[in-house]
BANUBA-386183 format. One record per residue (C-alpha): x, y, z; residue in one letter. Coordinates in pm, 1 decimal, m for minus. Layout:
<sites>
[site [X Y Z] "a"];
...
</sites>
This chain:
<sites>
[site [1429.3 558.1 m3513.8] "x"];
[site [1393.5 273.1 m3743.2] "x"];
[site [1659.8 78.9 m3480.5] "x"];
[site [1437.3 94.7 m3192.8] "x"];
[site [1140.3 45.8 m3403.3] "x"];
[site [1277.9 m307.3 m3557.2] "x"];
[site [1333.5 m408.3 m3170.5] "x"];
[site [998.2 m321.4 m3096.9] "x"];
[site [844.9 m551.4 m3352.7] "x"];
[site [1070.2 m809.6 m3192.1] "x"];
[site [918.5 m788.9 m2876.5] "x"];
[site [601.4 m810.8 m2943.3] "x"];
[site [649.5 m1122.0 m3179.5] "x"];
[site [787.7 m1287.9 m2898.4] "x"];
[site [475.9 m1139.8 m2679.1] "x"];
[site [218.0 m1297.3 m2923.3] "x"];
[site [430.7 m1632.3 m2953.5] "x"];
[site [412.1 m1683.7 m2603.9] "x"];
[site [51.8 m1602.9 m2589.3] "x"];
[site [m18.9 m1841.5 m2917.3] "x"];
[site [51.4 m2126.6 m2680.8] "x"];
[site [m258.3 m2066.7 m2483.8] "x"];
[site [m452.2 m2088.0 m2809.8] "x"];
[site [m302.9 m2484.4 m2925.1] "x"];
[site [m560.0 m2756.9 m2929.7] "x"];
[site [m387.1 m3012.4 m2753.8] "x"];
[site [m93.0 m3008.3 m2483.4] "x"];
[site [227.1 m2802.2 m2552.0] "x"];
[site [544.9 m2996.6 m2532.3] "x"];
[site [856.8 m2828.9 m2309.1] "x"];
[site [1017.0 m2756.3 m2596.1] "x"];
[site [788.8 m2493.7 m2766.5] "x"];
[site [711.6 m2371.2 m2422.1] "x"];
[site [1106.3 m2328.6 m2389.5] "x"];
[site [1171.4 m2197.2 m2707.8] "x"];
[site [849.7 m1914.1 m2640.7] "x"];
[site [1048.4 m1825.8 m2271.6] "x"];
[site [1400.0 m1804.5 m2451.9] "x"];
[site [1254.5 m1544.4 m2713.2] "x"];
[site [1117.2 m1314.7 m2437.6] "x"];
[site [1419.4 m1338.4 m2240.4] "x"];
[site [1624.4 m1219.5 m2530.9] "x"];
[site [1366.3 m971.2 m2633.1] "x"];
[site [1393.2 m801.6 m2271.3] "x"];
[site [1742.1 m753.1 m2367.3] "x"];
[site [1637.9 m529.7 m2743.1] "x"];
[site [1353.1 m345.3 m2670.1] "x"];
[site [1368.0 27.5 m2595.3] "x"];
[site [1260.7 155.8 m2278.8] "x"];
[site [986.3 375.9 m2406.2] "x"];
[site [764.8 603.8 m2175.9] "x"];
[site [416.4 509.3 m2021.5] "x"];
[site [99.9 637.3 m2153.5] "x"];
[site [m33.2 934.2 m2052.4] "x"];
[site [m391.0 819.7 m2110.1] "x"];
[site [m582.4 724.6 m1794.3] "x"];
[site [m703.7 413.6 m2026.5] "x"];
[site [m679.5 52.5 m1863.0] "x"];
[site [m668.3 m240.1 m1961.2] "x"];
[site [m933.5 m545.0 m1883.3] "x"];
[site [m827.6 m717.7 m1588.5] "x"];
[site [m803.5 m1076.6 m1704.7] "x"];
[site [m904.0 m1360.6 m1467.3] "x"];
[site [m615.8 m1568.8 m1338.4] "x"];
[site [m846.5 m1846.9 m1240.7] "x"];
[site [m978.1 m1906.0 m1607.3] "x"];
[site [m609.7 m1850.9 m1733.8] "x"];
[site [m446.9 m2086.9 m1483.9] "x"];
[site [m738.4 m2360.7 m1567.4] "x"];
[site [m658.0 m2331.7 m1950.5] "x"];
[site [m266.4 m2347.5 m1853.7] "x"];
[site [m369.1 m2670.3 m1676.2] "x"];
[site [m506.3 m2809.5 m1972.6] "x"];
[site [m226.7 m2696.1 m2220.5] "x"];
[site [69.7 m2817.3 m1968.6] "x"];
[site [m16.6 m3181.4 m1795.3] "x"];
[site [367.5 m3283.4 m1746.7] "x"];
[site [417.5 m2993.9 m1535.8] "x"];
[site [388.8 m2916.2 m1202.3] "x"];
[site [557.2 m2782.6 m838.9] "x"];
[site [936.9 m2794.1 m844.9] "x"];
[site [1229.7 m2691.2 m637.6] "x"];
[site [1392.2 m2327.7 m639.4] "x"];
[site [1603.0 m2101.9 m365.9] "x"];
[site [1692.4 m1795.2 m344.3] "x"];
[site [2019.4 m1725.3 m549.9] "x"];
[site [2103.2 m1399.7 m314.0] "x"];
[site [2039.5 m1618.3 23.4] "x"];
[site [2284.7 m1857.9 40.9] "x"];
[site [2335.4 m1803.1 392.8] "x"];
[site [2007.3 m1952.7 452.2] "x"];
[site [2041.9 m2193.6 181.3] "x"];
[site [1625.3 m2258.6 294.4] "x"];
[site [1467.5 m2474.0 m39.0] "x"];
[site [1157.4 m2295.1 m208.4] "x"];
[site [886.7 m2471.4 m435.1] "x"];
[site [775.1 m2316.9 m768.8] "x"];
[site [473.7 m2365.6 m921.7] "x"];
[site [517.7 m2440.4 m1326.3] "x"];
[site [142.2 m2391.2 m1391.6] "x"];
[site [170.9 m2033.1 m1152.0] "x"];
[site [446.8 m1933.4 m1342.5] "x"];
[site [329.6 m1995.4 m1685.7] "x"];
[site [m6.7 m1815.6 m1591.6] "x"];
[site [165.4 m1554.5 m1400.7] "x"];
[site [337.0 m1451.6 m1747.8] "x"];
[site [52.0 m1479.7 m1985.9] "x"];
[site [m157.8 m1256.7 m1754.0] "x"];
[site [144.1 m1026.4 m1765.5] "x"];
[site [184.0 m1019.8 m2159.5] "x"];
[site [m167.9 m999.3 m2238.3] "x"];
[site [m146.1 m687.8 m2063.1] "x"];
[site [152.2 m605.5 m2272.8] "x"];
[site [m33.7 m664.8 m2561.2] "x"];
[site [m352.2 m465.9 m2543.5] "x"];
[site [m92.3 m186.4 m2451.1] "x"];
[site [48.9 m237.3 m2771.0] "x"];
[site [m263.5 m219.3 m2929.3] "x"];
[site [m413.3 65.5 m2778.4] "x"];
[site [m164.7 262.4 m2641.1] "x"];
[site [100.3 217.8 m2852.9] "x"];
[site [476.7 88.9 m2841.2] "x"];
[site [628.1 339.1 m2596.1] "x"];
[site [389.4 261.9 m2309.6] "x"];
[site [388.9 m125.3 m2416.4] "x"];
[site [762.4 m127.1 m2414.0] "x"];
[site [790.7 26.4 m2120.2] "x"];
[site [541.0 m172.6 m1922.5] "x"];
[site [732.8 m456.1 m2096.4] "x"];
[site [1046.8 m418.8 m1927.9] "x"];
[site [874.2 m316.9 m1596.0] "x"];
[site [717.9 m623.5 m1594.9] "x"];
[site [1033.2 m838.1 m1649.6] "x"];
[site [1205.3 m638.9 m1397.0] "x"];
[site [963.7 m618.5 m1122.2] "x"];
[site [741.3 m973.5 m1198.5] "x"];
[site [734.3 m1224.9 m1466.6] "x"];
[site [1113.5 m1184.1 m1546.1] "x"];
[site [1155.3 m1424.5 m1216.7] "x"];
[site [900.7 m1659.4 m1307.3] "x"];
[site [1033.3 m1656.2 m1678.7] "x"];
[site [1396.8 m1776.1 m1528.5] "x"];
[site [1284.9 m2032.0 m1275.2] "x"];
[site [1015.6 m2179.2 m1504.3] "x"];
[site [1367.9 m2193.1 m1796.6] "x"];
[site [1607.3 m2386.4 m1549.1] "x"];
[site [1336.5 m2611.2 m1414.6] "x"];
[site [1234.9 m2696.2 m1826.2] "x"];
[site [1626.8 m2675.6 m1797.4] "x"];
[site [1658.3 m2982.7 m1549.1] "x"];
[site [1367.6 m3203.1 m1670.5] "x"];
[site [1551.0 m3259.0 m2027.3] "x"];
[site [1790.7 m3528.5 m1855.6] "x"];
</sites>
């Protein structure tokens, strides 16, 4: 029990670390973003499974457009990038990723996780953290991280 609790604290600290980027006064650099993304990816490995709350409480719906405008202000050097479906090798079709959308989607999902942690408890937050990573924001994280890595050179 104690070990799981520590790992869950690591998860919420990674969530808060990422969300704190959106509270910065000026532009956020690629390195700070990369570190926050890496912390989230590592937290996914160590976060306990958790169970969803049976409460009927739902987090407030975040306005995507508002989040995106804030992300555009903080990350002016980021934009579109090339990507591909890693399982679609035979088709070799190039796709376009959007770093601003990636950050916005991750932030929106993580704000929900933080709300769940504070209002419904760690078990619910961990369950939604892992589900969201597998089903949605994890893909944004890894494609964005690859883009940031490529920009270094």
